[in-house]
PDB file of N, H, CA, C and O in Angstrom:
ATOM      1  N   MET A   1      86.790  89.764 101.713  1.00  0.00           N
ATOM      2  CA  MET A   1      86.690  89.948 103.136  1.00  0.00           C
ATOM      3  C   MET A   1      88.039  89.671 103.786  1.00  0.00           C
ATOM      4  O   MET A   1      88.419  90.357 104.735  1.00  0.00           O
ATOM      5  N   CYS A   2      88.761  88.683 103.292  1.00  0.00           N
ATOM      6  H   CYS A   2      88.453  88.125 102.521  1.00  0.00           H
ATOM      7  CA  CYS A   2      90.059  88.348 103.879  1.00  0.00           C
ATOM      8  C   CYS A   2      91.054  89.481 103.710  1.00  0.00           C
ATOM      9  O   CYS A   2      91.812  89.789 104.630  1.00  0.00           O
ATOM     10  N   LEU A   3      91.055  90.102 102.543  1.00  0.00           N
ATOM     11  H   LEU A   3      90.439  89.853 101.796  1.00  0.00           H
ATOM     12  CA  LEU A   3      91.974  91.218 102.331  1.00  0.00           C
ATOM     13  C   LEU A   3      91.638  92.385 103.245  1.00  0.00           C
ATOM     14  O   LEU A   3      92.539  93.035 103.777  1.00  0.00           O
ATOM     15  N   TRP A   4      90.366  92.655 103.430  1.00  0.00           N
ATOM     16  H   TRP A   4      89.635  92.127 102.997  1.00  0.00           H
ATOM     17  CA  TRP A   4      89.964  93.774 104.273  1.00  0.00           C
ATOM     18  C   TRP A   4      90.409  93.541 105.713  1.00  0.00           C
ATOM     19  O   TRP A   4      90.796  94.485 106.402  1.00  0.00           O
ATOM     20  N   LYS A   5      90.357  92.294 106.169  1.00  0.00           N
ATOM     21  H   LYS A   5      90.043  91.527 105.609  1.00  0.00           H
ATOM     22  CA  LYS A   5      90.808  91.989 107.523  1.00  0.00           C
ATOM     23  C   LYS A   5      92.324  92.104 107.642  1.00  0.00           C
ATOM     24  O   LYS A   5      92.838  92.435 108.710  1.00  0.00           O
ATOM     25  N   GLN A   6      93.037  91.834 106.562  1.00  0.00           N
ATOM     26  H   GLN A   6      92.620  91.565 105.694  1.00  0.00           H
ATOM     27  CA  GLN A   6      94.491  91.979 106.592  1.00  0.00           C
ATOM     28  C   GLN A   6      94.898  93.447 106.619  1.00  0.00           C
ATOM     29  O   GLN A   6      95.902  93.809 107.233  1.00  0.00           O
ATOM     30  N   TRP A   7      94.124  94.281 105.958  1.00  0.00           N
ATOM     31  H   TRP A   7      93.309  93.988 105.459  1.00  0.00           H
ATOM     32  CA  TRP A   7      94.428  95.713 105.915  1.00  0.00           C
ATOM     33  C   TRP A   7      93.805  96.372 107.139  1.00  0.00           C
ATOM     34  O   TRP A   7      92.744  96.986 107.026  1.00  0.00           O
ATOM     35  N   LYS A   8      94.426  96.263 108.285  1.00  0.00           N
ATOM     36  H   LYS A   8      95.288  95.764 108.376  1.00  0.00           H
ATOM     37  CA  LYS A   8      93.810  96.695 109.535  1.00  0.00           C
ATOM     38  C   LYS A   8      93.775  98.213 109.712  1.00  0.00           C
ATOM     39  O   LYS A   8      92.821  98.748 110.276  1.00  0.00           O
ATOM     40  N   ARG A   9      94.797  98.901 109.241  1.00  0.00           N
ATOM     41  H   ARG A   9      95.572  98.467 108.782  1.00  0.00           H
ATOM     42  CA  ARG A   9      94.873 100.343 109.448  1.00  0.00           C
ATOM     43  C   ARG A   9      94.316 101.096 108.244  1.00  0.00           C
ATOM     44  O   ARG A   9      94.342 100.604 107.116  1.00  0.00           O
ATOM     45  N   VAL A  10      93.817 102.290 108.507  1.00  0.00           N
ATOM     46  H   VAL A  10      93.797 102.690 109.424  1.00  0.00           H
ATOM     47  CA  VAL A  10      93.267 103.134 107.441  1.00  0.00           C
ATOM     48  C   VAL A  10      94.346 103.435 106.411  1.00  0.00           C
ATOM     49  O   VAL A  10      94.080 103.440 105.209  1.00  0.00           O
ATOM     50  N   ARG A  11      95.551 103.683 106.876  1.00  0.00           N
ATOM     51  H   ARG A  11      95.767 103.678 107.853  1.00  0.00           H
ATOM     52  CA  ARG A  11      96.659 103.995 105.973  1.00  0.00           C
ATOM     53  C   ARG A  11      96.931 102.837 105.008  1.00  0.00           C
ATOM     54  O   ARG A  11      97.177 103.056 103.822  1.00  0.00           O
ATOM     55  N   THR A  12      96.886 101.612 105.519  1.00  0.00           N
ATOM     56  H   THR A  12      96.685 101.434 106.483  1.00  0.00           H
ATOM     57  CA  THR A  12      97.114 100.437 104.676  1.00  0.00           C
ATOM     58  C   THR A  12      95.978 100.263 103.680  1.00  0.00           C
ATOM     59  O   THR A  12      96.218  99.978 102.507  1.00  0.00           O
ATOM     60  N   ARG A  13      94.750 100.430 104.136  1.00  0.00           N
ATOM     61  H   ARG A  13      94.555 100.661 105.089  1.00  0.00           H
ATOM     62  CA  ARG A  13      93.597 100.321 103.238  1.00  0.00           C
ATOM     63  C   ARG A  13      93.686 101.357 102.125  1.00  0.00           C
ATOM     64  O   ARG A  13      93.425 101.062 100.959  1.00  0.00           O
ATOM     65  N   TYR A  14      94.053 102.561 102.500  1.00  0.00           N
ATOM     66  H   TYR A  14      94.264 102.801 103.448  1.00  0.00           H
ATOM     67  CA  TYR A  14      94.177 103.640 101.517  1.00  0.00           C
ATOM     68  C   TYR A  14      95.223 103.284 100.466  1.00  0.00           C
ATOM     69  O   TYR A  14      94.969 103.416  99.269  1.00  0.00           O
ATOM     70  N   ARG A  15      96.391 102.835 100.904  1.00  0.00           N
ATOM     71  H   ARG A  15      96.597 102.727 101.876  1.00  0.00           H
ATOM     72  CA  ARG A  15      97.482 102.502  99.985  1.00  0.00           C
ATOM     73  C   ARG A  15      97.104 101.351  99.058  1.00  0.00           C
ATOM     74  O   ARG A  15      97.363 101.415  97.856  1.00  0.00           O
ATOM     75  N   GLU A  16      96.503 100.313  99.597  1.00  0.00           N
ATOM     76  H   GLU A  16      96.293 100.261 100.574  1.00  0.00           H
ATOM     77  CA  GLU A  16      96.164  99.138  98.796  1.00  0.00           C
ATOM     78  C   GLU A  16      95.038  99.427  97.805  1.00  0.00           C
ATOM     79  O   GLU A  16      95.083  98.964  96.665  1.00  0.00           O
ATOM     80  N   LEU A  17      94.046 100.175  98.224  1.00  0.00           N
ATOM     81  H   LEU A  17      94.010 100.551  99.150  1.00  0.00           H
ATOM     82  CA  LEU A  17      92.960 100.527  97.308  1.00  0.00           C
ATOM     83  C   LEU A  17      93.450 101.456  96.207  1.00  0.00           C
ATOM     84  O   LEU A  17      92.990 101.366  95.069  1.00  0.00           O
ATOM     85  N   ARG A  18      94.377 102.344  96.535  1.00  0.00           N
ATOM     86  H   ARG A  18      94.752 102.417  97.459  1.00  0.00           H
ATOM     87  CA  ARG A  18      94.961 103.228  95.521  1.00  0.00           C
ATOM     88  C   ARG A  18      95.739 102.417  94.504  1.00  0.00           C
ATOM     89  O   ARG A  18      95.720 102.724  93.312  1.00  0.00           O
ATOM     90  N   ALA A  19      96.429 101.373  94.974  1.00  0.00           N
ATOM     91  H   ALA A  19      96.445 101.124  95.942  1.00  0.00           H
ATOM     92  CA  ALA A  19      97.207 100.511  94.081  1.00  0.00           C
ATOM     93  C   ALA A  19      96.304  99.748  93.118  1.00  0.00           C
ATOM     94  O   ALA A  19      96.740  99.360  92.034  1.00  0.00           O
ATOM     95  N   LEU A  20      95.053  99.530  93.504  1.00  0.00           N
ATOM     96  H   LEU A  20      94.699  99.845  94.385  1.00  0.00           H
ATOM     97  CA  LEU A  20      94.099  98.849  92.629  1.00  0.00           C
ATOM     98  C   LEU A  20      93.565  99.768  91.532  1.00  0.00           C
ATOM     99  O   LEU A  20      92.880  99.313  90.617  1.00  0.00           O
ATOM    100  N   GLY A  21      93.876 101.047  91.625  1.00  0.00           N
ATOM    101  H   GLY A  21      94.433 101.417  92.369  1.00  0.00           H
ATOM    102  CA  GLY A  21      93.485 101.977  90.571  1.00  0.00           C
ATOM    103  C   GLY A  21      92.112 102.596  90.745  1.00  0.00           C
ATOM    104  O   GLY A  21      91.515 103.062  89.775  1.00  0.00           O
ATOM    105  N   LEU A  22      91.606 102.608  91.963  1.00  0.00           N
ATOM    106  H   LEU A  22      92.092 102.229  92.752  1.00  0.00           H
ATOM    107  CA  LEU A  22      90.308 103.233  92.212  1.00  0.00           C
ATOM    108  C   LEU A  22      90.457 104.751  92.262  1.00  0.00           C
ATOM    109  O   LEU A  22      91.529 105.256  92.596  1.00  0.00           O
ATOM    110  N   PRO A  23      89.389 105.483  91.932  1.00  0.00           N
ATOM    111  CA  PRO A  23      89.441 106.946  92.013  1.00  0.00           C
ATOM    112  C   PRO A  23      89.691 107.417  93.452  1.00  0.00           C
ATOM    113  O   PRO A  23      89.378 106.717  94.414  1.00  0.00           O
ATOM    114  N   GLU A  24      90.248 108.590  93.569  1.00  0.00           N
ATOM    115  H   GLU A  24      90.503 109.159  92.787  1.00  0.00           H
ATOM    116  CA  GLU A  24      90.641 109.135  94.877  1.00  0.00           C
ATOM    117  C   GLU A  24      89.468 109.227  95.852  1.00  0.00           C
ATOM    118  O   GLU A  24      89.603 108.863  97.020  1.00  0.00           O
ATOM    119  N   TRP A  25      88.323 109.709  95.380  1.00  0.00           N
ATOM    120  H   TRP A  25      88.214 110.005  94.431  1.00  0.00           H
ATOM    121  CA  TRP A  25      87.182 109.879  96.284  1.00  0.00           C
ATOM    122  C   TRP A  25      86.639 108.539  96.760  1.00  0.00           C
ATOM    123  O   TRP A  25      86.158 108.436  97.889  1.00  0.00           O
ATOM    124  N   VAL A  26      86.709 107.516  95.922  1.00  0.00           N
ATOM    125  H   VAL A  26      87.100 107.600  95.005  1.00  0.00           H
ATOM    126  CA  VAL A  26      86.241 106.182  96.318  1.00  0.00           C
ATOM    127  C   VAL A  26      87.190 105.597  97.360  1.00  0.00           C
ATOM    128  O   VAL A  26      86.753 105.005  98.347  1.00  0.00           O
ATOM    129  N   VAL A  27      88.479 105.767  97.132  1.00  0.00           N
ATOM    130  H   VAL A  27      88.833 106.247  96.330  1.00  0.00           H
ATOM    131  CA  VAL A  27      89.473 105.256  98.079  1.00  0.00           C
ATOM    132  C   VAL A  27      89.289 105.914  99.438  1.00  0.00           C
ATOM    133  O   VAL A  27      89.326 105.239 100.466  1.00  0.00           O
ATOM    134  N   HIS A  28      89.095 107.208  99.448  1.00  0.00           N
ATOM    135  H   HIS A  28      89.065 107.756  98.612  1.00  0.00           H
ATOM    136  CA  HIS A  28      88.903 107.931 100.708  1.00  0.00           C
ATOM    137  C   HIS A  28      87.651 107.433 101.433  1.00  0.00           C
ATOM    138  O   HIS A  28      87.661 107.238 102.648  1.00  0.00           O
ATOM    139  N   GLU A  29      86.592 107.233 100.683  1.00  0.00           N
ATOM    140  H   GLU A  29      86.583 107.392  99.696  1.00  0.00           H
ATOM    141  CA  GLU A  29      85.331 106.768 101.273  1.00  0.00           C
ATOM    142  C   GLU A  29      85.466 105.359 101.845  1.00  0.00           C
ATOM    143  O   GLU A  29      85.004 105.097 102.955  1.00  0.00           O
ATOM    144  N   PHE A  30      86.091 104.455 101.105  1.00  0.00           N
ATOM    145  H   PHE A  30      86.466 104.668 100.203  1.00  0.00           H
ATOM    146  CA  PHE A  30      86.220 103.066 101.553  1.00  0.00           C
ATOM    147  C   PHE A  30      87.209 102.927 102.704  1.00  0.00           C
ATOM    148  O   PHE A  30      86.939 102.219 103.674  1.00  0.00           O
ATOM    149  N   ALA A  31      88.350 103.599 102.600  1.00  0.00           N
ATOM    150  H   ALA A  31      88.569 104.174 101.811  1.00  0.00           H
ATOM    151  CA  ALA A  31      89.401 103.439 103.607  1.00  0.00           C
ATOM    152  C   ALA A  31      88.950 103.942 104.972  1.00  0.00           C
ATOM    153  O   ALA A  31      89.351 103.394 105.999  1.00  0.00           O
ATOM    154  N   ASN A  32      88.122 104.978 104.992  1.00  0.00           N
ATOM    155  H   ASN A  32      87.796 105.423 104.158  1.00  0.00           H
ATOM    156  CA  ASN A  32      87.672 105.552 106.258  1.00  0.00           C
ATOM    157  C   ASN A  32      86.343 104.986 106.739  1.00  0.00           C
ATOM    158  O   ASN A  32      85.793 105.472 107.728  1.00  0.00           O
ATOM    159  N   ALA A  33      85.826 103.990 106.077  1.00  0.00           N
ATOM    160  H   ALA A  33      86.273 103.595 105.274  1.00  0.00           H
ATOM    161  CA  ALA A  33      84.541 103.409 106.470  1.00  0.00           C
ATOM    162  C   ALA A  33      84.689 102.658 107.792  1.00  0.00           C
ATOM    163  O   ALA A  33      85.705 102.010 108.046  1.00  0.00           O
ATOM    164  N   ARG A  34      83.677 102.757 108.607  1.00  0.00           N
ATOM    165  H   ARG A  34      82.853 103.284 108.400  1.00  0.00           H
ATOM    166  CA  ARG A  34      83.700 102.070 109.894  1.00  0.00           C
ATOM    167  C   ARG A  34      82.951 100.742 109.850  1.00  0.00           C
ATOM    168  O   ARG A  34      82.734 100.107 110.882  1.00  0.00           O
ATOM    169  N   ARG A  35      82.571 100.345 108.687  1.00  0.00           N
ATOM    170  H   ARG A  35      82.747 100.861 107.849  1.00  0.00           H
ATOM    171  CA  ARG A  35      81.874  99.069 108.546  1.00  0.00           C
ATOM    172  C   ARG A  35      82.834  97.919 108.775  1.00  0.00           C
ATOM    173  O   ARG A  35      84.038  98.043 108.551  1.00  0.00           O
ATOM    174  N   GLY A  36      82.293  96.813 109.219  1.00  0.00           N
ATOM    175  H   GLY A  36      81.315  96.713 109.401  1.00  0.00           H
ATOM    176  CA  GLY A  36      83.111  95.624 109.412  1.00  0.00           C
ATOM    177  C   GLY A  36      83.389  94.930 108.091  1.00  0.00           C
ATOM    178  O   GLY A  36      82.843  95.314 107.057  1.00  0.00           O
ATOM    179  N   PRO A  37      84.233  93.910 108.121  1.00  0.00           N
ATOM    180  CA  PRO A  37      84.608  93.224 106.883  1.00  0.00           C
ATOM    181  C   PRO A  37      83.429  92.557 106.177  1.00  0.00           C
ATOM    182  O   PRO A  37      83.410  92.478 104.949  1.00  0.00           O
ATOM    183  N   TRP A  38      82.463  92.085 106.928  1.00  0.00           N
ATOM    184  H   TRP A  38      82.478  92.149 107.926  1.00  0.00           H
ATOM    185  CA  TRP A  38      81.322  91.412 106.308  1.00  0.00           C
ATOM    186  C   TRP A  38      80.506  92.397 105.475  1.00  0.00           C
ATOM    187  O   TRP A  38      80.128  92.089 104.345  1.00  0.00           O
ATOM    188  N   ARG A  39      80.235  93.564 106.020  1.00  0.00           N
ATOM    189  H   ARG A  39      80.542  93.815 106.938  1.00  0.00           H
ATOM    190  CA  ARG A  39      79.464  94.571 105.284  1.00  0.00           C
ATOM    191  C   ARG A  39      80.256  95.166 104.134  1.00  0.00           C
ATOM    192  O   ARG A  39      79.678  95.495 103.099  1.00  0.00           O
ATOM    193  N   MET A  40      81.552  95.309 104.288  1.00  0.00           N
ATOM    194  H   MET A  40      82.022  95.041 105.129  1.00  0.00           H
ATOM    195  CA  MET A  40      82.382  95.849 103.211  1.00  0.00           C
ATOM    196  C   MET A  40      82.511  94.845 102.068  1.00  0.00           C
ATOM    197  O   MET A  40      82.651  95.244 100.912  1.00  0.00           O
ATOM    198  N   ALA A  41      82.467  93.568 102.371  1.00  0.00           N
ATOM    199  H   ALA A  41      82.353  93.244 103.311  1.00  0.00           H
ATOM    200  CA  ALA A  41      82.645  92.539 101.344  1.00  0.00           C
ATOM    201  C   ALA A  41      81.488  92.528 100.357  1.00  0.00           C
ATOM    202  O   ALA A  41      81.687  92.237  99.178  1.00  0.00           O
ATOM    203  N   HIS A  42      80.294  92.838 100.816  1.00  0.00           N
ATOM    204  H   HIS A  42      80.133  93.074 101.774  1.00  0.00           H
ATOM    205  CA  HIS A  42      79.132  92.730  99.944  1.00  0.00           C
ATOM    206  C   HIS A  42      78.901  93.949  99.067  1.00  0.00           C
ATOM    207  O   HIS A  42      78.150  93.861  98.095  1.00  0.00           O
ATOM    208  N   GLY A  43      79.501  95.049  99.365  1.00  0.00           N
ATOM    209  H   GLY A  43      80.111  95.121 100.155  1.00  0.00           H
ATOM    210  CA  GLY A  43      79.274  96.247  98.565  1.00  0.00           C
ATOM    211  C   GLY A  43      80.539  96.800  97.964  1.00  0.00           C
ATOM    212  O   GLY A  43      80.897  96.475  96.832  1.00  0.00           O
ATOM    213  N   PRO A  44      81.214  97.633  98.720  1.00  0.00           N
ATOM    214  CA  PRO A  44      82.371  98.337  98.170  1.00  0.00           C
ATOM    215  C   PRO A  44      83.505  97.428  97.706  1.00  0.00           C
ATOM    216  O   PRO A  44      84.054  97.635  96.624  1.00  0.00           O
ATOM    217  N   MET A  45      83.856  96.446  98.488  1.00  0.00           N
ATOM    218  H   MET A  45      83.410  96.277  99.367  1.00  0.00           H
ATOM    219  CA  MET A  45      84.978  95.587  98.105  1.00  0.00           C
ATOM    220  C   MET A  45      84.627  94.728  96.900  1.00  0.00           C
ATOM    221  O   MET A  45      85.504  94.384  96.108  1.00  0.00           O
ATOM    222  N   ASN A  46      83.377  94.385  96.757  1.00  0.00           N
ATOM    223  H   ASN A  46      82.664  94.664  97.401  1.00  0.00           H
ATOM    224  CA  ASN A  46      82.955  93.600  95.596  1.00  0.00           C
ATOM    225  C   ASN A  46      83.108  94.421  94.321  1.00  0.00           C
ATOM    226  O   ASN A  46      83.450  93.881  93.269  1.00  0.00           O
ATOM    227  N   ARG A  47      82.857  95.721  94.413  1.00  0.00           N
ATOM    228  H   ARG A  47      82.579  96.160  95.268  1.00  0.00           H
ATOM    229  CA  ARG A  47      83.058  96.593  93.254  1.00  0.00           C
ATOM    230  C   ARG A  47      84.541  96.802  92.973  1.00  0.00           C
ATOM    231  O   ARG A  47      84.955  96.859  91.815  1.00  0.00           O
ATOM    232  N   ALA A  48      85.334  96.914  94.023  1.00  0.00           N
ATOM    233  H   ALA A  48      84.998  96.868  94.964  1.00  0.00           H
ATOM    234  CA  ALA A  48      86.765  97.169  93.848  1.00  0.00           C
ATOM    235  C   ALA A  48      87.512  95.929  93.373  1.00  0.00           C
ATOM    236  O   ALA A  48      88.396  96.021  92.522  1.00  0.00           O
ATOM    237  N   LEU A  49      87.160  94.783  93.915  1.00  0.00           N
ATOM    238  H   LEU A  49      86.442  94.708  94.606  1.00  0.00           H
ATOM    239  CA  LEU A  49      87.842  93.529  93.580  1.00  0.00           C
ATOM    240  C   LEU A  49      86.846  92.581  92.929  1.00  0.00           C
ATOM    241  O   LEU A  49      86.300  91.696  93.589  1.00  0.00           O
ATOM    242  N   GLY A  50      86.615  92.763  91.662  1.00  0.00           N
ATOM    243  H   GLY A  50      87.058  93.481  91.126  1.00  0.00           H
ATOM    244  CA  GLY A  50      85.658  91.935  90.932  1.00  0.00           C
ATOM    245  C   GLY A  50      86.241  90.581  90.550  1.00  0.00           C
ATOM    246  O   GLY A  50      87.340  90.225  90.976  1.00  0.00           O
ATOM    247  N   ASN A  51      85.506  89.843  89.754  1.00  0.00           N
ATOM    248  H   ASN A  51      84.614  90.132  89.408  1.00  0.00           H
ATOM    249  CA  ASN A  51      85.945  88.512  89.326  1.00  0.00           C
ATOM    250  C   ASN A  51      87.240  88.564  88.532  1.00  0.00           C
ATOM    251  O   ASN A  51      88.062  87.653  88.630  1.00  0.00           O
ATOM    252  N   ALA A  52      87.431  89.611  87.752  1.00  0.00           N
ATOM    253  H   ALA A  52      86.763  90.351  87.672  1.00  0.00           H
ATOM    254  CA  ALA A  52      88.652  89.726  86.945  1.00  0.00           C
ATOM    255  C   ALA A  52      89.894  89.795  87.834  1.00  0.00           C
ATOM    256  O   ALA A  52      90.937  89.238  87.491  1.00  0.00           O
ATOM    257  N   TYR A  53      89.783  90.474  88.972  1.00  0.00           N
ATOM    258  H   TYR A  53      88.935  90.926  89.251  1.00  0.00           H
ATOM    259  CA  TYR A  53      90.927  90.555  89.889  1.00  0.00           C
ATOM    260  C   TYR A  53      91.300  89.179  90.418  1.00  0.00           C
ATOM    261  O   TYR A  53      92.473  88.805  90.432  1.00  0.00           O
ATOM    262  N   TRP A  54      90.292  88.426  90.854  1.00  0.00           N
ATOM    263  H   TRP A  54      89.339  88.730  90.842  1.00  0.00           H
ATOM    264  CA  TRP A  54      90.576  87.115  91.446  1.00  0.00           C
ATOM    265  C   TRP A  54      91.075  86.127  90.400  1.00  0.00           C
ATOM    266  O   TRP A  54      91.904  85.270  90.708  1.00  0.00           O
ATOM    267  N   GLN A  55      90.587  86.232  89.176  1.00  0.00           N
ATOM    268  H   GLN A  55      89.914  86.928  88.926  1.00  0.00           H
ATOM    269  CA  GLN A  55      91.100  85.370  88.109  1.00  0.00           C
ATOM    270  C   GLN A  55      92.539  85.723  87.777  1.00  0.00           C
ATOM    271  O   GLN A  55      93.329  84.837  87.450  1.00  0.00           O
ATOM    272  N   SER A  56      92.895  86.994  87.853  1.00  0.00           N
ATOM    273  H   SER A  56      92.253  87.714  88.118  1.00  0.00           H
ATOM    274  CA  SER A  56      94.291  87.380  87.612  1.00  0.00           C
ATOM    275  C   SER A  56      95.205  86.880  88.727  1.00  0.00           C
ATOM    276  O   SER A  56      96.410  86.734  88.523  1.00  0.00           O
ATOM    277  N   GLN A  57      94.640  86.617  89.898  1.00  0.00           N
ATOM    278  H   GLN A  57      93.661  86.736  90.064  1.00  0.00           H
ATOM    279  CA  GLN A  57      95.415  86.069  91.006  1.00  0.00           C
ATOM    280  C   GLN A  57      95.534  84.551  90.931  1.00  0.00           C
ATOM    281  O   GLN A  57      96.208  83.931  91.755  1.00  0.00           O
ATOM    282  N   GLY A  58      94.872  83.952  89.930  1.00  0.00           N
ATOM    283  H   GLY A  58      94.325  84.455  89.261  1.00  0.00           H
ATOM    284  CA  GLY A  58      94.977  82.513  89.726  1.00  0.00           C
ATOM    285  C   GLY A  58      93.873  81.698  90.379  1.00  0.00           C
ATOM    286  O   GLY A  58      93.977  80.473  90.451  1.00  0.00           O
ATOM    287  N   LEU A  59      92.828  82.344  90.851  1.00  0.00           N
ATOM    288  H   LEU A  59      92.744  83.339  90.792  1.00  0.00           H
ATOM    289  CA  LEU A  59      91.723  81.629  91.488  1.00  0.00           C
ATOM    290  C   LEU A  59      90.597  81.402  90.486  1.00  0.00           C
ATOM    291  O   LEU A  59      90.350  82.232  89.611  1.00  0.00           O
ATOM    292  N   MET A  60      89.931  80.286  90.627  1.00  0.00           N
ATOM    293  H   MET A  60      90.132  79.612  91.338  1.00  0.00           H
ATOM    294  CA  MET A  60      88.838  79.943  89.726  1.00  0.00           C
ATOM    295  C   MET A  60      87.503  80.302  90.378  1.00  0.00           C
ATOM    296  O   MET A  60      87.343  80.173  91.591  1.00  0.00           O
ATOM    297  N   SER A  61      86.580  80.737  89.589  1.00  0.00           N
ATOM    298  H   SER A  61      86.711  80.842  88.603  1.00  0.00           H
ATOM    299  CA  SER A  61      85.248  81.049  90.075  1.00  0.00           C
ATOM    300  C   SER A  61      84.549  79.757  90.490  1.00  0.00           C
ATOM    301  O   SER A  61      84.581  78.765  89.761  1.00  0.00           O
ATOM    302  N   LEU A  62      83.925  79.772  91.653  1.00  0.00           N
ATOM    303  H   LEU A  62      83.899  80.578  92.245  1.00  0.00           H
ATOM    304  CA  LEU A  62      83.212  78.581  92.114  1.00  0.00           C
ATOM    305  C   LEU A  62      82.025  78.266  91.210  1.00  0.00           C
ATOM    306  O   LEU A  62      81.703  77.099  90.988  1.00  0.00           O
ATOM    307  N   THR A  63      81.383  79.293  90.696  1.00  0.00           N
ATOM    308  H   THR A  63      81.645  80.241  90.877  1.00  0.00           H
ATOM    309  CA  THR A  63      80.255  79.083  89.795  1.00  0.00           C
ATOM    310  C   THR A  63      80.703  78.408  88.510  1.00  0.00           C
ATOM    311  O   THR A  63      80.061  77.466  88.045  1.00  0.00           O
ATOM    312  N   GLU A  64      81.797  78.881  87.937  1.00  0.00           N
ATOM    313  H   GLU A  64      82.319  79.646  88.315  1.00  0.00           H
ATOM    314  CA  GLU A  64      82.313  78.271  86.706  1.00  0.00           C
ATOM    315  C   GLU A  64      82.744  76.829  86.949  1.00  0.00           C
ATOM    316  O   GLU A  64      82.497  75.955  86.119  1.00  0.00           O
ATOM    317  N   ARG A  65      83.384  76.585  88.079  1.00  0.00           N
ATOM    318  H   ARG A  65      83.585  77.295  88.753  1.00  0.00           H
ATOM    319  CA  ARG A  65      83.828  75.224  88.401  1.00  0.00           C
ATOM    320  C   ARG A  65      82.625  74.297  88.572  1.00  0.00           C
ATOM    321  O   ARG A  65      82.636  73.168  88.081  1.00  0.00           O
ATOM    322  N   TYR A  66      81.602  74.763  89.257  1.00  0.00           N
ATOM    323  H   TYR A  66      81.593  75.680  89.656  1.00  0.00           H
ATOM    324  CA  TYR A  66      80.398  73.971  89.455  1.00  0.00           C
ATOM    325  C   TYR A  66      79.737  73.646  88.121  1.00  0.00           C
ATOM    326  O   TYR A  66      79.326  72.509  87.889  1.00  0.00           O
ATOM    327  N   GLN A  67      79.634  74.651  87.240  1.00  0.00           N
ATOM    328  H   GLN A  67      79.968  75.575  87.429  1.00  0.00           H
ATOM    329  CA  GLN A  67      79.010  74.435  85.937  1.00  0.00           C
ATOM    330  C   GLN A  67      79.797  73.429  85.107  1.00  0.00           C
ATOM    331  O   GLN A  67      79.200  72.593  84.430  1.00  0.00           O
ATOM    332  N   SER A  68      81.124  73.494  85.147  1.00  0.00           N
ATOM    333  H   SER A  68      81.609  74.174  85.697  1.00  0.00           H
ATOM    334  CA  SER A  68      81.929  72.550  84.362  1.00  0.00           C
ATOM    335  C   SER A  68      81.789  71.131  84.903  1.00  0.00           C
ATOM    336  O   SER A  68      81.738  70.179  84.124  1.00  0.00           O
ATOM    337  N   LEU A  69      81.727  70.974  86.212  1.00  0.00           N
ATOM    338  H   LEU A  69      81.769  71.746  86.845  1.00  0.00           H
ATOM    339  CA  LEU A  69      81.543  69.642  86.794  1.00  0.00           C
ATOM    340  C   LEU A  69      80.142  69.110  86.519  1.00  0.00           C
ATOM    341  O   LEU A  69      79.961  67.918  86.270  1.00  0.00           O
ATOM    342  N   ARG A  70      79.170  69.980  86.565  1.00  0.00           N
ATOM    343  H   ARG A  70      79.317  70.948  86.768  1.00  0.00           H
ATOM    344  CA  ARG A  70      77.790  69.563  86.336  1.00  0.00           C
ATOM    345  C   ARG A  70      77.580  69.115  84.891  1.00  0.00           C
ATOM    346  O   ARG A  70      76.870  68.140  84.645  1.00  0.00           O
ATOM    347  N   GLN A  71      78.187  69.815  83.938  1.00  0.00           N
ATOM    348  H   GLN A  71      78.764  70.607  84.138  1.00  0.00           H
ATOM    349  CA  GLN A  71      78.052  69.434  82.537  1.00  0.00           C
ATOM    350  C   GLN A  71      78.784  68.134  82.243  1.00  0.00           C
ATOM    351  O   GLN A  71      78.343  67.351  81.402  1.00  0.00           O
ATOM    352  N   ALA A  72      79.896  67.897  82.927  1.00  0.00           N
ATOM    353  H   ALA A  72      80.254  68.533  83.610  1.00  0.00           H
ATOM    354  CA  ALA A  72      80.674  66.678  82.704  1.00  0.00           C
ATOM    355  C   ALA A  72      79.983  65.458  83.296  1.00  0.00           C
ATOM    356  O   ALA A  72      80.266  64.332  82.886  1.00  0.00           O
ATOM    357  N   TRP A  73      79.100  65.656  84.232  1.00  0.00           N
ATOM    358  H   TRP A  73      78.870  66.570  84.565  1.00  0.00           H
ATOM    359  CA  TRP A  73      78.448  64.550  84.918  1.00  0.00           C
ATOM    360  C   TRP A  73      77.344  64.040  84.118  1.00  0.00           C
ATOM    361  O   TRP A  73      76.666  63.099  84.530  1.00  0.00           O
TER     362      TRP A  73
END
């Protein structure tokens, strides 16, 4: 959701989604969507930016962190 809010213009959304390697028709559909960031976060953006993307950015999954803390307790 944060990335979608940063990409305010259609042109920026198009460029950034293309850089993620999505197919052309998907990029066109997502970039021109009139949905707000909350609705985009639960569907299209979740498919485009999965857990593997966020782990490559150095972020840890909250579920994995919770499970590791719970097992250690």
